C-alpha positions, 0 to 999 in steps of 0.5 A, spaced: 499 619 721 494 613 720 495 609 714 489 608 709 489 603 704 487 605 696 482 602 692 487 597 689 489 594 696 482 594 698 480 590 692 486 585 693 484 584 700 477 582 698 479 578 693 484 574 697 479 573 703 474 571 698 479 566 695 481 563 702 473 562 704 472 559 697 478 554 698 475 552 705 468 551 703 471 547 697 475 543 702 469 542 707 464 540 701 469 535 699 470 531 705 464 533 709 459 533 703 454 528 707 453 534 712 452 539 707 447 534 704 443 533 710 443 540 712 440 542 705 435 536 706 433 539 713 432 546 711 428 544 705 424 539 710 423 545 714 420 550 709 416 544 705 410 548 706 413 555 703 416 551 697 409 548 696 406 555 696 411 557 692 410 552 687 402 553 687 403 560 686 408 560 680 403 555 677 397 559 678 400 566 676 398 565 669 390 564 671 390 570 675 393 574 669 388 571 665 382 573 670 385 580 670 386 581 663 380 578 660 375 580 665 376 585 670 380 590 665 375 590 660 370 592 665 374 598 668 375 600 661 368 601 659 367 605 666 373 609 663 378 607 668 385 605 666 388 600 671 395 602 670 394 609 672 397 611 678 391 614 681 388 607 680 391 603 686 384 602 689 382 598 683 388 594 682 388 592 689 380 590 688 382 587 681 388 582 684 383 580 690 378 578 686 382 575 681 386 571 686 379 569 689 377 566 682 383 563 681 383 559 688 376 557 687 377 554 680 383 550 683 380 548 689 374 545 685 379 541 680 382 538 687 375 537 689 373 534 682 379 529 683 377 527 690 370 526 689 370 523 681 376 521 679 380 518 685 374 514 687 373 511 680 381 509 680 380 506 687 374 502 684 378 500 678 384 498 682 380 494 687 376 490 682 383 489 678 386 486 685 379 482 686 379 479 679 387 478 679 386 470 681 381 469 675 386 473 670 392 469 673 388 462 672 387 464 665 394 466 664 396 459 667 391 455 662 394 459 656 401 457 659 399 450 660 396 449 653 402 452 650 407 447 654 403 441 652 404 442 645 412 444 646 414 438 651 422 441 650 420 448 653 416 445 658 422 440 661 427 447 660 422 451 664 421 445 670 428 445 671 429 452 672 423 452 676 426 447 681 432 452 682 428 458 683 424 454 688 430 453 692 432 461 691 425 463 693 425 459 699 431 462 702 429 469 700 423 468 704 426 465 710 433 469 710 430 476 708 423 477 707 421 474 714 426 478 718 425 485 714 417 484 716 418 489 722 422 494 717 416 493 712 411 495 717 415 501 720 416 503 713 408 503 712 407 507 718 412 512 716 409 513 709 402 514 713 405 519 717 409 522 710 402 522 707 399 526 713 405 531 713 404 532 705 396 534 706 398 539 712 404 542 707 399 542 702 393 546 706 399 551 708 401 551 701 395 554 699 394 559 704 402 561 702 400 561 695 394 566 696 399 571 700 404 570 694 399 572 689 396 578 692 403 581 693 407 578 688 409 585 685 412 587 692 416 581 692 419 582 685 420 589 686 424 588 692 428 583 689 430 587 683 432 593 688 437 588 692 440 586 686 441 593 683 443 595 690 449 590 690 451 589 683 454 594 678 448 596 673 451 592 667 451 586 672 445 587 675 441 588 668 444 581 666 442 577 672 435 580 671 435 578 664 437 571 666 432 571 671 427 573 666 429 567 661 429 562 667 422 564 668 419 564 661 423 557 660 420 554 666 413 557 665 412 556 658 414 549 659 411 547 666 404 550 664 404 548 657 406 541 659 401 540 664 395 543 659 398 538 654 397 532 658 390 534 660 388 534 653 391 528 652 388 525 658 381 527 656 382 525 649 385 518 651 378 517 656 374 519 650 377 514 645 378 508 651 370 509 652 369 508 644 373 502 644 370 499 650 377 499 654 376 496 661 377 501 666 377 507 661 378 512 667 384 508 670 388 508 663 387 515 661 389 517 668 396 513 667 397 516 660 395 523 662 400 523 668 406 519 665 405 524 659 408 530 663 415 526 663 418 529 657 420 524 652 420 517 656 413 519 659 409 516 653 413 510 653 412 509 660 404 510 660 404 505 654 407 500 657 404 500 664 397 500 660 399 495 656 401 490 661 395 491 665 390 490 660 394 484 658 392 481 664 385 483 663 383 482 656 389 481 651 385 483 644 383 490 648 390 491 650 393 490 643 387 495 640 389 500 646 396 500 645 395 502 637 390 507 639 395 510 645 401 510 640 397 514 634 395 519 640 402 520 642 404 521 635 399 526 634 401 529 641 409 529 639 408 532 632 402 536 632 399 538 639 405 538 643 409 543 638 403 548 638 402 548 645 410 548 647 413 551 641 420 552 642 420 553 650 426 550 651 431 550 645 434 544 646 435 538 641 433 531 642 439 529 645 440 534 651 432 533 652 434 525 653 440 527 657 437 532 662 431 527 663 436 521 665 441 526 669 436 530 673 431 524 674 437 520 677 439 526 682 432 528 684 427 522 682 420 523 679 421 531 680 427 531 676 424 528 670 419 533 670 423 539 671 430 537 668 428 539 661 427 547 663 432 547 668 438 544 663 435 549 658 436 555 663 444 552 664 444 551 656 442 558 655 447 561 660 453 557 657 451 559 650 451 566 653 457 566 656 461 563 650 458 568 645 460 574 650 467 571 650 467 570 642 465 577 641 471 579 646 475 576 641 472 579 635 470 572 632 463 570 629 458 567 634 454 563 629 454 556 630 454 554 623 460 557 621 464 553 626 462 546 623 466 546 617 472 550 620 479 547 620 482 552 624 482 560 626 488 564 623 489 571 625 482 572 628 479 569 622 475 562 621 479 558 615 474 553 612 476 546 610 476 548 602 481 554 604 485 551 609 493 548 609 492 541 609 498 540 613 496 544 619 493 542 625 491 535 622 486 537 617 488 532 612 484 526 614 488 520 615 488 514 610 483 508 612 485 501 614 481 499 607 485 503 603 492 501 606 490 493 606 487 494 598 493 498 596 489 505 594 495 509 598 498 512 592 491 514 589 488 517 595 495 521 597 495 524 589 487 526 590 489 529 597 495 533 594 491 535 587 485 538 592 490 542 596 493 545 589 486 546 586 484 550 593 491 554 593 490 556 586 496 552 583 495 548 577 498 541 576 502 543 570 506 548 574 507 543 580 509 538 575 514 543 572 517 545 578 518 538 580 522 536 574 526 542 575 528 541 582 529 533 582 529 531 575 524 525 577 519 527 571 513 529 575 513 522 579 515 525 586 508 524 588 509 516 588 516 516 592 
C-alpha cells in the first residue's frame, strides 16, 4: 500500500523547504553579498541594450498613444471603422505601425537637433569659457589685490595660510598626482570606451524600443496570463493592481518632470536672451537638466550658473540668479503642480529622504527615479497597514490616530476622554515648573481636567475627600 500525503502535509513540506532555502539565501547574501552585487552588475551590463530599449519605449509610450487617439482614431471613425472591434485587427496593426514610425521619427529629430544645434553651442560656450579663463582669473586677482591692499591684516593672515598650503600642494603633486598620472590616463581611455559602448547600446536600444512599442499589448497580456496562472485570484488581482499603481506613478512623474523641465529650460533661455546673459544656451541647459532632480535640482542649477557667471560677469550673475530664483518659484508653485499634480502623494520630508537615499545608492539615476520608486513602496506599506487595520476592525483614517491616547476594546480613545493615569497619557512635568515651584498648580490643573472629562464635579470629589481622610479637600497638595 502506497502512502499518499494529504494537502496539509504537502503544504507544510513546501513551507519548510521555502524556509530552508530562504535561510540559506540570507546566509549567503549576508557573508557573500559582494558576489551577489557583482553578479547583478554583470547581468545588468550584459542586458544594458535591452534596459535602454525598455526605458526608451516606456518614455515614448504616451507619444504613441497620442498619435493613435488624436490622429488615426478620428480618421478611421470618419470612415465608419471602430478600431476596438474584433474584426478591425488589420487597421489596429496599421495604426500602431504608423504611430510608432511617427513617434520614433519625432524622437530622432529631437536627438538630431541636440547634436546639430544645442550641443555645438554648448561646446563653443565651454571652449570660450576655458580660453577666456586666464582673463577671468586676472580680473579676480585684481579685485583680490585691491581688497588686500586696503586690509593688511587680512593679507598677512592669507599669506601665512598660503605658505602652509604651498608645502602641502607640493607634497600632493610629488607623492600623489604624478604617481597617479598613468591611472588617470587609463581612466580617460576607459571613459572613451564607455562612451562608445553607451552609443552602441543606445542605438540597439532604439531598435529594441521599436519592437516593444509595436507588440507591447502582447507582453502585457503574457505577463497577466502568467500571474493568473501562478497565483490565486485575489492575490493576482492585488499584484496587477500594484503594477498599475507603479505604472501610473512612474509615468506620471517621469514624463511630467521631463516636460516640466523642458518648459523651464525654454523659458530660462528666453529670459537669458532678454537679460543679455552670457552664454544663454549653456545656462538654460544647466537649469533645465538639473530641474529634473526633485527638490535639490533647482538649487544645484542656480548654484552652478551663478558660479560660472561670477567668473565672467558678476553683475550679470546676480541678475540671472534673481531671475532663476523667480522662475523656480513659478515652477514650484504654479507650473509643477499643474503638470505633476499629486502623482506621488509624498510629503516634502519623504521627497527629501528618497532623493538622498536613492541618490546615495544609485547616483544621478537614483536622484531621478528615487521619488516615484519610494512612492510605490510607501503606497505598498500603506495598503498593507490599512488591510491589517481592517482585519482588526480599526479605522484606517490617519487623522483619527493623531489625538488617540490608546485603543481599548477595538475603539480608539481620544486624549480628552482618556484615563490620564494609563499608558503615560499624562504629560510629565517640565523642568521649568519644577525649578520655579509650579508643581502643585500643574498637578491640580491636570487632575481637574481629568475630573471634568470623566463627568465628576469638583464639589463631589472634595466631599469624598473630606469623608475619607478628613483633610478638608487638601489631599491634592499632599
